[in-house]
C-alpha positions, 0 to 999 in steps of 0.5 A: 912216053904215052903218044896223044892223038894226032890234032890239027893244030897244037897250040903253045901258050893259053895267054889271050894270044894263043887262046884266040888262035885255038878259039879261031882254028876250032871256028874253022872246024880243025881239032885243037890241043891247047897247052900251058905251062900254069895251071891256069895263065898268069902272065901279061894276059891276066895282070893288064888293065882289061881294056880294049881300045882300038882307039889308042892303036895305029891305023892298020892295028885299029883295024884289028882292034876293031875286028876284036872287039866285034869277036869279044862282043859275039863270045859275051852273047853266047858266054858271060867273059866279064865284058863291060861295054861302057866305051873309052875316054881320054880327058885332055889336060891342056891346050895341046891335048885338046889339039890331039884329041881334035885332030884324033876326032877328024882321023877317026871320022874319016876312018868310019870308027865312031868317036864323041867329042866332049867338052870340060862339063860333059866330061865331068857330068858323064865321069864325076869321079874327075877333078874338075881342074884337070879335065879341059875336054875329052874323046869318047868311044862308044864301042869300046869295051873293058873286060876283067883280065882275072877272069876273061881269057879263063872263061874263053877257055871254058867255053872252047872246052865246053861247046867248041871241042877244045883239048885243054892241057893245064900245068904242062910245061913244053921243053922240047919241039920238033919240026918233021915230015908229018908236021911238029911234035912238042914233048913236055917236061913229064913226058908227054907227047903231042903231035900236030899238022901244025903248032903255034907257039904263043910264048909271051916274054918266056924266051928260056925254053923253046928256041933261046937263040931265036929270041935272043939274036931278035929284036925282041925286048920286054917291058915291066909295068907297075900297076894298083888295084884299090879297095872296092869303091862302094856305091862309086860306078865308074863306067868305061876306060878312063885315058888321061893326058899323058896316054894322049901324049903317048899311044900310036893313034896320036903320034899320027896326028899333024901336031904330034911331033911338035908337043912332044919336042915341047915336053921336057927331056928329063922327068921322073914321068919320062924315065919310067914311061908313066901314063895314068890309065883307070877301069873299075873292075866289076868287083869295084875295086879300081886298077890304075897305072901304069909304068914302062921300063924296057930290056932286051929279050937276053937281058930280061932278068935286068929288070928284076923281081921288086917292085920300086915304091916310088914309082907306086908312089908317084903314080898315085900322086898322079892319079889323086890330082886326076881322080876323086875316088871315094878310097885311096887305099891300095889293096894290091900291087904287082907288076907285068913283063909283056914282050914287043919288038923294037923294029916291027909290031909283031913277032913271027917266025915260020919252019916249013910252014908247019911251026909259027912262032908269034909274040912280042904284040906288045901293049897290044895283046888284050885289043889286038890279040881276037883280030890278029889271031883270026887273020894268022889262023887263016893264013896258016890254014890258007883259008 
């Protein structure tokens, strides 16, 4: 077994969370090896909308997400990571949702986060893709951005390799993790060994290989999300992230609004949308395709396989039906469907476990990954290295 050079930091998992831990460690002057089991990341990081929306997060994570926005924009100035700086808008479909966006606008003002209330006419003028019968008002966040998740993390990795000295090891599955007096050691299925003063494992929802007992005894759960992509919308450009009424009734930022509890209590207790956690979002990719979704089904970490490998076409049909009541696309032909799996905690906002302050396991960031990872990783690297 060939022994590789010792690094200041080894990172297992090149999803958005692991990649930005590597990024911030490199910026701090440390040597880093980033290790990925696949040829390129292909789990939750690449299967989402690419929306960077601190507006949807609670007060704590909004601050982290706002720092993430700054980091993404700094990177875009150095290399094209597919960033589109067109903001986000939440579209209210009834009086209850209008009340919630008005309350959130006040909270944003107190927090110093820019947002703009728009009436129905202003929304329809900016986003003619909206159905007039649906749109009652909107709350616009001009600072927010979107990325193409199919390429963004790969471009960040390529930038780190070319300009920051990153050593990247794709197609390398780590099957053993050891903590010793000098640091950590990882060993791969193809008999490679990696040695580092510290190690970080960002394993997403991959629980089987490293420390399975730890994960199965935790409060981690996984969520399965159905998503859709249309064919390119020729000549139609939809700027920014569009989030809708069901999102207003779901996202954490709105749970902190004074009227949220009463609004939720008046909702039907049973419905298809509630059973499958459906809320409708839209983002147009640079290639003109439109991403729609999504749904949420849950299982405990130890029972992940219960979610199955199949796509439920009744969920896709429902999401498409809902989307048609909200948007006016030129072409509703669906090019691709898929599901993503992400992990989250039931009682905490992220999962962290430390072994001898040398090995740090970080996962379960949930739906906050694309928005929260750059800012959180910066804070975590500072903590780990006492910066």
